[in-house]
Backbone bond lengths (Angstrom), bond angles and torsions (degrees), N, CA, C in turn:
res aa  C-N    CA-C-N  psi(-1)  N-CA   C-N-CA  omega(-1)  CA-C   N-CA-C  phi
1 I - - - 1.472 - - 1.592 105.13 -
2 I 1.361 116.60 -52.19 1.408 119.07 -176.28 1.488 110.42 -60.52
3 Y 1.326 119.43 -38.83 1.488 121.08 175.31 1.541 113.42 -61.65
4 I 1.298 119.36 -41.03 1.427 122.19 173.46 1.600 113.13 -62.27
5 L 1.260 115.92 -40.14 1.458 120.38 176.38 1.428 109.45 -67.73
6 F 1.337 121.00 -49.50 1.403 122.56 173.57 1.465 113.14 -46.63
7 T 1.421 117.10 -54.47 1.463 120.51 -176.34 1.532 112.55 -63.83
8 W 1.274 123.93 -35.98 1.393 127.75 173.74 1.551 111.05 -63.70
9 I 1.312 119.97 -43.80 1.414 126.20 -179.76 1.725 108.91 -69.05
10 M 1.306 115.50 -40.07 1.446 117.33 -178.25 1.525 115.83 -83.08
11 A 1.277 116.46 -22.96 1.466 119.18 -176.39 1.499 115.73 -55.10
12 P 1.364 127.15 -42.85 1.384 121.64 175.62 1.478 114.08 -82.05
13 L 1.378 117.18 -15.33 1.520 119.53 -176.98 1.433 111.28 -91.25
14 Y 1.374 118.71 -45.05 1.385 122.68 -165.20 1.696 110.33 -104.94
15 Y 1.204 115.08 -40.06 1.520 117.13 -168.55 1.480 109.98 -97.26
16 G 1.415 124.48 -16.81 1.355 125.34 -178.21 1.565 114.65 -124.66
17 N 1.229 112.62 -171.91 1.425 118.01 172.51 1.569 114.39 -143.61
18 K 1.247 123.66 -177.57 1.419 124.87 -172.25 1.513 112.45 -71.49
19 T 1.279 119.61 -28.85 1.460 120.64 -177.12 1.558 108.58 -90.22
20 V 1.284 124.23 -28.40 1.446 126.11 -178.86 1.523 109.02 -92.65
21 G 1.305 117.75 -43.74 1.443 122.04 -179.08 1.525 105.67 104.02
22 P 1.354 114.89 -175.01 1.394 120.98 -175.93 1.574 114.55 -68.24
23 Q 1.232 117.38 139.06 1.425 124.58 -177.61 1.522 109.38 -117.25
24 Y 1.378 113.76 107.85 1.467 118.46 -173.71 1.527 110.50 -91.33
25 L 1.278 117.26 150.81 1.551 125.40 -175.54 1.544 103.66 -66.39
26 Y 1.298 120.73 -45.02 1.446 124.77 -177.85 1.513 109.92 -125.22
27 F 1.350 119.62 144.51 1.378 124.95 -173.16 1.539 111.60 -64.97
28 F 1.279 117.02 -29.32 1.485 121.95 -176.84 1.516 112.99 -78.07
29 M 1.317 116.94 -5.28 1.523 119.34 177.24 1.633 107.94 -97.37
30 D 1.405 113.13 -6.44 1.468 111.51 -179.62 1.605 107.96 -81.14
31 T 1.287 115.03 118.95 1.433 119.26 -171.96 1.483 109.04 -83.62
32 T 1.240 123.40 -6.24 1.510 124.00 171.32 1.418 117.93 -75.98
33 L 1.309 119.53 -8.59 1.455 123.70 -176.27 1.469 117.05 -83.85
34 G 1.259 116.94 -6.46 1.390 127.33 172.73 1.623 113.25 77.92
35 T 1.376 111.93 -123.31 1.501 111.31 179.88 1.517 112.40 -72.51
36 T 1.290 120.48 -18.98 1.487 121.96 178.62 1.546 109.22 -53.75
37 T 1.316 113.81 -49.84 1.531 117.89 179.49 1.542 110.86 -57.26
38 T 1.273 116.94 -47.54 1.427 118.73 -173.75 1.562 111.69 -69.31
39 L 1.359 113.77 -35.71 1.576 111.34 174.19 1.423 111.74 -73.05
40 A 1.284 123.43 -35.37 1.426 120.06 174.50 1.523 121.00 -61.13
41 L 1.409 108.68 -38.13 1.520 112.82 174.13 1.491 110.32 -74.31
42 I 1.289 125.26 -29.35 1.388 122.69 171.16 1.507 115.09 -68.39
43 A 1.382 113.89 -39.15 1.503 114.59 170.48 1.516 114.67 -59.96
44 L 1.258 117.34 -44.34 1.448 122.69 175.22 1.496 112.37 -58.87
45 L 1.260 119.68 -38.47 1.495 123.99 -179.91 1.569 108.14 -70.62
46 V 1.327 117.97 -40.46 1.388 123.90 -176.00 1.631 108.46 -70.04
47 A 1.369 118.85 -38.30 1.393 121.81 178.50 1.531 110.46 -71.07
48 L 1.333 118.57 -37.43 1.493 122.91 174.78 1.506 108.90 -63.11
49 T 1.254 115.17 -50.24 1.588 120.40 179.62 1.540 110.53 -56.64
50 A 1.320 116.68 -44.13 1.347 117.99 -174.66 1.480 110.47 -67.91
51 F 1.332 123.05 -47.18 1.428 125.84 179.36 1.523 110.96 -62.24
52 F 1.320 116.17 -36.73 1.512 120.15 175.23 1.502 107.42 -60.21
53 G 1.313 116.17 -50.98 1.490 116.61 178.61 1.477 115.67 -56.86
54 I 1.328 113.98 -42.53 1.464 116.32 177.21 1.478 115.74 -59.83
55 F 1.275 113.61 -49.28 1.437 119.37 179.39 1.542 113.83 -68.60
56 A 1.272 116.45 -30.74 1.589 116.86 172.54 1.477 111.09 -74.49
57 G 1.286 123.08 -33.20 1.442 124.64 169.75 1.497 113.49 -60.28
58 I 1.277 114.66 -48.00 1.475 120.03 179.33 1.579 111.97 -62.43
59 E 1.340 111.54 -41.66 1.499 115.28 -177.43 1.618 104.90 -67.19
60 M 1.342 121.52 -40.38 1.459 124.93 175.07 1.594 111.60 -54.24
61 L 1.379 113.71 -45.52 1.392 123.37 -178.70 1.535 109.22 -67.31
62 I 1.220 121.32 -43.31 1.521 124.19 174.69 1.518 110.97 -59.41
63 E 1.259 117.92 -48.57 1.436 123.71 179.27 1.486 107.67 -62.38
64 A 1.291 123.02 -38.50 1.566 122.68 -173.01 1.536 106.97 -74.84
65 I 1.327 115.68 -32.40 1.528 120.05 -178.24 1.489 113.21 -78.16
66 A 1.190 114.51 -65.31 1.511 120.78 175.15 1.575 108.85 -168.39
67 G 1.293 115.65 101.12 1.428 120.17 -166.87 1.558 111.24 -86.66
68 T 1.315 116.29 39.01 1.500 118.25 178.84 1.558 109.15 -72.19
69 L 1.266 109.01 169.56 1.525 113.56 175.37 1.534 115.43 -66.77
70 W 1.340 113.54 -33.65 1.443 117.95 -178.14 1.654 111.14 -70.75
71 T 1.256 110.40 -30.93 1.478 113.97 175.11 1.531 113.96 -65.32
72 K 1.381 113.10 -42.31 1.433 117.49 -179.89 1.570 110.40 -69.46
73 I 1.401 117.82 -35.72 1.382 118.28 179.91 1.503 106.96 -69.83
74 M 1.242 123.81 -40.89 1.491 121.47 175.10 1.578 113.09 -58.49
75 F 1.366 115.84 -35.05 1.385 119.73 -177.18 1.525 106.39 -66.85
76 V 1.331 117.18 -43.86 1.512 117.86 179.48 1.538 114.28 -68.70
77 V 1.307 114.80 -28.91 1.502 119.32 175.65 1.556 110.26 -68.36
78 V 1.300 110.98 -47.62 1.474 119.16 -175.60 1.507 107.60 -64.22
79 L 1.404 118.05 -51.74 1.473 120.57 -175.24 1.578 106.97 -65.84
80 S 1.288 118.84 -37.52 1.492 118.55 177.56 1.536 110.78 -61.83
81 G 1.312 118.24 -38.75 1.536 121.13 177.42 1.471 112.14 -71.78
82 V 1.291 119.24 -17.60 1.430 122.19 -178.25 1.591 107.24 -85.97
83 V 1.279 116.83 -46.00 1.453 120.36 -172.70 1.613 115.03 -97.68
84 C 1.270 118.57 -15.15 1.478 125.46 178.87 1.513 111.28 -100.81
85 K 1.310 114.15 153.61 1.494 117.44 176.62 1.466 110.32 -112.83
86 F 1.272 113.50 111.50 1.441 124.51 -176.44 1.522 111.75 -101.95
87 R 1.249 120.11 140.84 1.545 122.11 177.43 1.416 109.47 -103.04
């Protein structure tokens, strides 16, 4: 919340000028866009909540099976291999 407030305060002062207007770092922080801003923030919140739920569920599953350190390390290695591109 502090970051959002800082961005709103600094947008007209630092990123823009009087002829162009405020320049926001991210389009969803621009309050002049109307419902687009609200929908973008809701979509970001839903994505964050979904990924939190997925990882919380996986963590509970790992703890239920065998919550050893090696199990968690293997989870990180496998997940990194799925989402990261290694050459």
